[in-house]
C-alpha positions in Angstrom: 51.5 121.1 -59.7 51.1 118.1 -57.3 54.3 116.2 -56.8 54.3 112.5 -57.5 54.8 110.1 -54.6 58.2 108.9 -53.9 57.3 105.2 -54.2 54.7 103.5 -56.4 54.2 99.7 -56.7 54.2 100.1 -60.5 55.7 102.3 -63.2 54.1 105.7 -63.8 52.9 104.5 -67.2 51.2 101.4 -65.7 49.8 103.5 -62.8 48.3 106.0 -65.3 46.6 103.1 -67.2 45.2 101.7 -63.9 43.7 105.0 -62.9 42.1 105.4 -66.3 40.8 101.8 -66.1 39.2 102.8 -62.8 37.7 105.8 -64.4 36.3 103.6 -67.1 34.7 101.1 -64.7 33.3 103.8 -62.4 31.8 105.7 -65.3 30.1 102.6 -66.6 28.6 101.8 -63.2 27.4 105.4 -62.8 25.5 105.4 -66.0 23.9 102.1 -65.1 22.6 103.7 -61.9 21.1 106.5 -64.0 19.4 104.2 -66.5 18.2 102.0 -63.7 16.5 104.9 -62.0 14.9 106.0 -65.3 13.7 102.5 -66.1 12.3 101.9 -62.6 10.6 105.3 -62.6 8.9 104.7 -65.9 7.7 101.3 -64.7 6.5 102.4 -61.2 5.3 105.9 -62.0 4.7 106.0 -65.7 5.3 108.9 -68.2 8.8 108.0 -69.2 9.6 111.3 -70.7 8.9 113.2 -67.5 10.7 110.7 -65.3 13.8 110.6 -67.6 13.9 114.4 -67.6 13.6 114.5 -63.8 16.3 111.9 -63.2 18.8 113.3 -65.6 18.4 116.9 -64.8 18.5 116.3 -61.0 21.5 114.0 -61.4 23.5 116.5 -63.6 22.7 119.3 -61.1 23.9 117.1 -58.2 27.1 116.2 -60.1 28.0 119.9 -60.0 27.4 120.0 -56.2 29.5 116.9 -55.8 32.4 118.4 -57.7 32.4 121.4 -55.4 32.2 119.3 -52.3 35.1 117.1 -53.5 37.5 120.1 -53.3 37.7 119.6 -49.5 39.0 116.0 -50.0 41.9 116.8 -52.3 44.4 116.6 -49.6 43.3 113.0 -48.9 42.3 112.1 -52.4 42.9 108.3 -52.2 41.0 107.8 -49.0 38.2 110.1 -50.2 37.8 108.4 -53.5 37.7 105.0 -51.8 34.9 106.1 -49.4 33.0 107.8 -52.2 33.0 104.6 -54.3 31.9 102.5 -51.4 29.0 104.9 -50.7 28.1 105.1 -54.4 28.0 101.3 -54.6 25.8 101.0 -51.6 23.3 103.7 -52.6 23.3 102.9 -56.3 23.2 99.1 -55.8 20.4 99.2 -53.3 18.4 101.9 -55.0 16.2 99.6 -57.1 15.2 97.4 -54.1 14.6 100.4 -51.9 12.4 102.1 -54.4 10.5 99.0 -55.3 9.9 98.2 -51.6 8.5 101.7 -51.1 6.3 101.2 -54.1 5.0 97.8 -53.0 4.5 98.5 -49.3 4.2 102.2 -48.8 1.8 102.8 -51.8 -1.4 101.2 -52.9 -0.8 100.0 -56.4 1.0 103.3 -57.2 -1.4 106.0 -55.9 1.1 107.3 -53.4 3.7 107.8 -56.1 1.7 110.7 -57.4 2.6 112.6 -54.2 5.1 112.1 -51.4 6.9 109.0 -52.4 8.0 110.6 -55.6 10.4 112.7 -53.5 12.2 109.5 -52.5 13.0 109.0 -56.2 14.4 112.5 -56.5 16.5 111.9 -53.3 18.2 108.9 -54.8 18.9 110.8 -58.0 20.4 113.6 -56.0 22.5 111.3 -53.8 23.9 109.3 -56.7 24.6 112.5 -58.7 26.5 114.0 -55.8 28.7 110.9 -55.5 29.4 110.6 -59.2 30.3 114.3 -59.4 32.8 114.0 -56.6 34.8 111.3 -58.5 36.4 113.4 -61.3 38.1 116.0 -59.1 39.7 113.3 -56.9 40.7 111.2 -59.9 42.3 114.3 -61.4 44.5 114.6 -58.3 45.3 110.9 -58.3 46.4 110.8 -61.9 48.6 113.8 -61.4 50.3 112.1 -58.5 51.0 109.1 -60.7 52.7 111.1 -63.5 53.0 114.8 -63.8 51.4 116.3 -66.9 49.7 119.5 -67.9 46.2 119.9 -66.6 44.7 120.0 -70.1 46.2 116.6 -71.0 45.1 115.1 -67.7 41.5 116.3 -68.2 41.4 115.0 -71.7 42.5 111.6 -70.6 40.0 111.4 -67.7 37.1 112.5 -69.8 38.0 110.2 -72.7 38.0 107.2 -70.3 34.8 108.5 -68.6 32.9 108.8 -71.9 34.0 105.4 -73.2 33.0 103.9 -69.9 29.6 105.6 -70.1 29.1 104.1 -73.5 29.8 100.6 -72.3 27.5 101.0 -69.3 24.8 102.4 -71.5 24.9 99.4 -73.8 25.4 96.9 -71.0 22.2 97.9 -69.2 19.6 97.1 -71.9 21.5 94.3 -73.6 23.1 92.5 -70.7 22.1 93.5 -67.2 18.3 93.9 -67.7 17.6 90.8 -69.8 20.0 88.5 -68.0 19.7 89.7 -64.4 16.7 92.0 -64.1 16.5 95.4 -62.5 17.1 94.4 -58.9 20.0 91.9 -59.4 21.5 94.0 -62.1 21.8 97.0 -59.8 23.3 94.9 -57.0 25.8 93.4 -59.4 26.8 96.9 -60.6 27.3 98.0 -57.0 29.6 95.1 -56.4 31.7 95.9 -59.4 31.8 99.5 -58.4 33.1 98.9 -54.9 35.6 96.3 -56.0 37.0 98.6 -58.7 37.3 101.5 -56.3 38.9 99.5 -53.6 41.3 97.7 -55.9 42.5 101.1 -57.3 43.0 102.7 -53.9 44.6 99.7 -52.1 46.6 98.5 -55.0 48.1 101.8 -56.3 47.8 104.3 -53.4 47.8 102.0 -50.4 51.1 103.3 -49.2 49.7 106.8 -48.8 47.0 105.6 -46.4 47.5 105.7 -42.7 47.0 102.5 -40.7 43.7 103.7 -39.3 42.4 105.0 -42.6 43.3 101.7 -44.3 41.3 99.7 -41.7 38.3 102.0 -41.9 38.3 101.8 -45.7 38.7 98.0 -45.7 35.9 97.6 -43.2 33.6 99.9 -45.2 34.2 98.0 -48.4 33.7 94.6 -46.8 30.5 95.8 -45.2 29.2 97.2 -48.5 30.0 93.9 -50.3 28.3 91.9 -47.5 25.2 94.1 -47.8 25.1 93.7 -51.6 25.7 90.0 -51.4 23.0 89.4 -48.8 20.5 91.4 -50.9 21.4 89.4 -54.0 20.8 86.1 -52.1 17.4 87.4 -50.9 16.4 89.1 -54.1 14.1 86.4 -55.3 12.2 86.1 -52.0 12.0 89.9 -51.9 10.6 90.2 -55.4 8.0 87.5 -54.7 6.9 89.3 -51.5 6.8 92.7 -53.2 4.7 91.2 -56.0 2.2 89.8 -53.5 2.0 93.2 -51.8 1.3 94.9 -55.2 -0.9 92.3 -56.9 -2.3 90.3 -54.0 -1.6 86.8 -52.7 -3.1 84.8 -55.7 -0.4 85.4 -58.3 -0.3 82.5 -60.8 2.1 83.9 -63.5 4.7 86.6 -63.2 7.1 86.8 -66.2 9.1 89.5 -67.8 9.0 89.2 -71.6 11.2 91.2 -73.9 8.5 94.0 -73.9 7.0 94.2 -70.4 6.2 92.5 -67.1 3.2 90.3 -67.3 1.4 89.2 -64.1 -1.7 87.0 -64.0 -3.7 86.6 -60.8 -6.8 84.7 -59.8 -7.6 81.1 -60.5 -11.0 81.4 -62.1 -12.3 83.5 -65.0 -14.4 85.6 -62.7 -11.4 86.5 -60.4 -8.8 86.7 -63.2 -6.7 89.9 -63.4 -4.1 90.5 -66.1 -1.5 93.2 -65.3 1.0 94.6 -67.9 3.8 96.7 -66.4 1.9 97.1 -63.2 -1.3 98.4 -64.9 -4.5 96.3 -64.9 -5.5 95.5 -68.4 -8.1 92.7 -67.9 -10.5 92.0 -65.0 -12.6 88.9 -65.4 -15.4 90.4 -63.3 -16.4 93.0 -65.9 -14.1 93.0 -68.9 -17.0 91.9 -71.1 -18.6 95.4 -70.6 -15.4 97.1 -71.8 -14.8 94.8 -74.8 -18.4 94.7 -75.9 -18.6 98.5 -75.8 -15.4 98.8 -77.7 -16.2 96.2 -80.4 -19.9 95.9 -80.9 -20.8 99.4 -82.3 -18.2 99.1 -85.0 -19.2 95.5 -85.9 -22.9 96.3 -86.2 -22.4 99.4 -88.3 -22.0 97.7 -91.6 -19.9 95.0 -93.4 -17.4 93.2 -91.2 -15.9 90.3 -93.2 -12.3 91.5 -92.6 -11.4 92.8 -89.1 -8.1 94.1 -87.8 -7.4 94.2 -84.0 -4.5 96.4 -83.0 -3.1 95.1 -79.7 -5.5 92.8 -77.9 -3.1 89.9 -77.6 -5.3 88.6 -74.7 -7.9 87.6 -77.4 -10.8 89.3 -75.7 -11.5 91.8 -78.4 -11.3 89.1 -81.0 -13.8 87.0 -79.0 -16.3 89.8 -79.4 -15.5 90.1 -83.1 -16.1 86.4 -83.7 -19.6 86.6 -82.1 -20.8 88.0 -85.4 -21.7 85.9 -88.4 -20.1 86.8 -91.7 -16.6 87.4 -90.2 -14.1 85.7 -92.5 -10.8 86.8 -91.2 -9.4 88.5 -88.0 -5.9 89.8 -87.9 -4.3 90.6 -84.5 -1.2 92.7 -84.4 0.3 92.3 -81.0 3.8 93.5 -80.1 4.4 91.1 -77.2 4.5 87.3 -78.1 4.4 86.6 -74.3 0.9 87.9 -74.0 -0.4 85.8 -76.9 1.4 82.7 -75.5 -0.3 83.3 -72.2 -3.7 83.8 -73.8 -3.3 80.5 -75.7 -2.0 78.3 -72.8 -3.4 79.6 -69.6 -6.6 77.7 -68.8 -8.5 80.6 -67.2 -7.4 83.3 -69.7 -8.1 81.0 -72.7 -11.5 80.1 -71.3 -12.2 83.8 -70.9 -11.3 84.6 -74.5 -13.3 81.7 -75.8 -10.2 79.9 -77.1 -10.1 82.3 -80.0 -6.6 81.2 -81.1 -8.0 77.9 -82.1 -10.2 79.5 -84.7 -8.7 79.2 -88.1 -10.0 82.7 -89.0 -7.7 84.3 -86.4 -4.1 85.2 -87.5 -1.5 86.8 -85.3 1.3 89.1 -86.2 3.9 90.0 -83.6 4.9 93.6 -84.6 4.5 97.2 -83.5 1.1 98.4 -84.8 2.5 101.7 -86.1 5.3 100.1 -88.1 3.1 97.3 -89.3 0.5 99.7 -90.7 3.2 101.8 -92.3 4.6 98.8 -94.1 3.2 96.9 -97.1 0.9 94.8 -94.9 -1.2 97.8 -93.9 -1.9 98.6 -97.6 -2.3 95.1 -99.0 -5.6 94.1 -97.3 -8.3 96.7 -96.6 -10.4 96.1 -93.6 -14.1 96.6 -92.9 -13.4 97.2 -89.2 -10.4 98.1 -87.2 -10.4 97.8 -83.4 -7.7 99.6 -81.3 -7.4 97.6 -78.0 -4.3 99.5 -76.9 -2.9 100.9 -73.6 -4.3 104.1 -72.2 -3.5 107.2 -74.4 -2.0 109.0 -71.3 0.9 106.5 -71.2 4.0 108.0 -72.9 5.0 104.7 -74.6 1.6 104.5 -76.4 1.3 108.2 -77.4 2.3 107.5 -81.0 -0.6 105.0 -81.3 -3.0 107.9 -80.6 -1.3 110.4 -83.0 -2.7 111.9 -86.2 -0.1 110.0 -88.2 -1.2 106.7 -86.8 -4.8 107.4 -87.4 -3.9 108.4 -91.0 -2.4 104.9 -91.4 -5.5 103.3 -90.0 -7.7 105.3 -92.4 -5.6 104.0 -95.3 -6.2 100.4 -94.2 -10.0 100.9 -94.1 -12.4 100.2 -96.9 -14.7 103.0 -98.0 -17.2 103.3 -95.1 -15.1 101.1 -92.8 -15.3 101.7 -89.1 -12.6 102.2 -86.5 -13.2 101.8 -82.7 -10.8 103.5 -80.2 -10.6 103.5 -76.5 -10.0 107.1 -75.5 -9.9 107.1 -71.7 -12.5 108.3 -69.2 -14.6 111.3 -70.3 -15.4 112.6 -66.8 -12.0 112.5 -65.1 -9.8 113.1 -68.1 -11.8 115.1 -70.6 -8.7 116.7 -72.2 -7.3 113.4 -73.1 -10.6 112.1 -74.4 -11.3 115.0 -76.6 -7.8 115.1 -77.9 -8.3 111.6 -79.2 -11.6 112.8 -80.9 -9.9 115.9 -82.4 -6.9 113.8 -83.6 -9.2 111.3 -85.4 -11.1 114.2 -87.1 -7.8 115.8 -88.1 -6.9 112.5 -89.9 -10.0 112.8 -92.0 -12.3 110.4 -90.1 -15.9 111.1 -89.1 -16.4 110.5 -85.4 -19.1 109.6 -82.9 -18.0 109.8 -79.3 -19.7 107.5 -76.7 -19.1 106.2 -73.2 -20.0 103.4 -70.8 -20.5 104.4 -67.2 -19.1 102.1 -64.5 -20.9 100.8 -61.4 -20.1 101.5 -57.8 -19.6 97.9 -57.0 -17.5 95.3 -58.8 -16.4 97.8 -61.4 -12.9 97.8 -62.8 -11.8 101.0 -64.5 -10.3 99.3 -67.5 -6.7 99.4 -68.7 -5.6 102.0 -66.1 -7.5 100.9 -63.1 -6.1 101.4 -59.6 -7.0 99.6 -56.4 -9.7 101.9 -55.2 -11.7 101.8 -58.5 -13.9 99.0 -57.2 -15.6 101.5 -54.9 -15.5 104.7 -57.0 -17.6 105.1 -60.2 -15.6 105.6 -63.3 -16.4 105.6 -67.0 -14.9 104.2 -70.2 -14.8 106.6 -73.1 -14.7 105.5 -76.7 -14.8 107.0 -80.2 -16.3 105.3 -83.2 -14.8 106.7 -86.4 -15.4 106.0 -90.0 -13.6 106.7 -93.3 -15.7 109.3 -94.9 -19.0 110.8 -93.6 -21.0 108.1 -95.3 -19.8 105.6 -92.6 -21.7 107.4 -89.8 -24.8 109.2 -90.9 -26.9 111.4 -88.5 -29.4 109.5 -86.3 -28.0 106.1 -87.3 -25.1 106.7 -84.9 -27.4 106.3 -81.9 -29.0 103.2 -83.4 -25.5 101.7 -83.9 -24.6 102.4 -80.3 -27.8 101.0 -78.9 -27.5 97.9 -81.0 -23.8 97.4 -80.1 -23.8 98.1 -76.3 -27.0 98.9 -74.4 -25.0 100.5 -71.6 -23.3 102.9 -74.1 -24.6 106.4 -74.6 -23.4 109.1 -76.9 -21.4 112.1 -75.8 -22.9 115.2 -77.4 -20.6 116.8 -79.9 -21.4 120.1 -78.2 -19.5 118.9 -75.2 -16.3 118.7 -77.2 -13.4 120.7 -75.7 -11.5 123.1 -77.9 -8.3 121.0 -78.1 -5.7 120.5 -80.9 -4.9 117.1 -82.4 -1.9 115.2 -81.2 1.0 114.4 -83.6 4.2 112.5 -83.4 6.4 115.6 -82.9 3.8 117.4 -80.7 2.0 114.9 -78.4 -0.8 116.5 -76.4 -1.7 113.8 -74.0 -0.9 114.1 -70.3 -0.1 111.1 -68.1 
């Protein structure tokens, strides 16, 4: 048993409370660092399930290494704990800015993140995990020095404070730090809290145990870390603007973070307009008309189209193609992000591109998740002749449920007999597994399908919702599936006639080319990012 020090500035009971308060704050900061890495990885790299698994597994593994390494610091527990908290505050607080800088300047709109730069992300997870893991053994020594108690009771107290702190940190990140301060400033603020809490605990409670040299070294380290974090916080706005210009170009007109995603609009004219959602290009004014006509026209020309439902498509471009047809009486748009609709209404270039569709009295907007909206009473109340899914790419984890068998079953329920459903299914040539999984999932939901594609050009071609910077010089293709409720919706040779009438650049993909893939469901998604 470690003997308590001869002199403490407070009573043992108060000292024990202060140590547990320090555990609480440090645990909250540690979890914020973990969640920050997961959120940033999902935004910069994509595939949130994979990135969360990598971050958490590497971090937990590193915590075990940190616990073993901390055994060598037990004889100088107070000084070791102070230095570890300073290092954790510096690494964790600056992690978001460092990773974002690597993404903005070392990569080309994200391509490099598929290879070497991903290791930088793992390195931060490993470093933060090692430092977090080293905290508990040293805190165990410190709490025993404050008041002697059995090891089981001390461990119980430490882990209780640690878990409660993790709860507070886990709730503070999405509800306080992220919406109020953003990812960069939130991480810097967390680092400042971390270093202040660690320094206050060491100097206030165990300062008498530090040698003069150790005290000055620890004080200088903490002041330096605070100065770095404060300087970064002052420069964070300029840094973010410069990083955005490196990612999106110099002609950024709008850059806002809504409650759903980051929305960036570049270009001043409709021909040069680009709309990015969470770093992915969703609209390019140069050739978006080819994508949206191929998506909408075959379904609209295949039969009645008085009532049309657009899932997603808050930019209004799919609705623009729908309204080109006479006989349309109502267009319902279900868009989860009000910020996108607000931009489509108010931005001069984007509203000109969509033909000012939101001024048309036939267009109605509902701000809701498409899956939950279809599952509710609204999806059953009004059957639709045509449903158009203008949604993010099926390979993105967040939208996997919108390409599931359950979702397509809800769409089928909202269709009239013989109604048509148009889906963007990703490129046929470069991602055939994803494309044919969409087709198989539609058929598993009881819909008859006609696969078709539009091949892109070598020059001036944007590869649709998942375009990267080099797609203007490499040929790509958009893949679509036209589905109908019941085989009478798509009959034999009429399929080709529908496609020719709807989009002259479109051509059918022969059913014999179908890959033997299984449908995707909510509990067993089969799309790869």
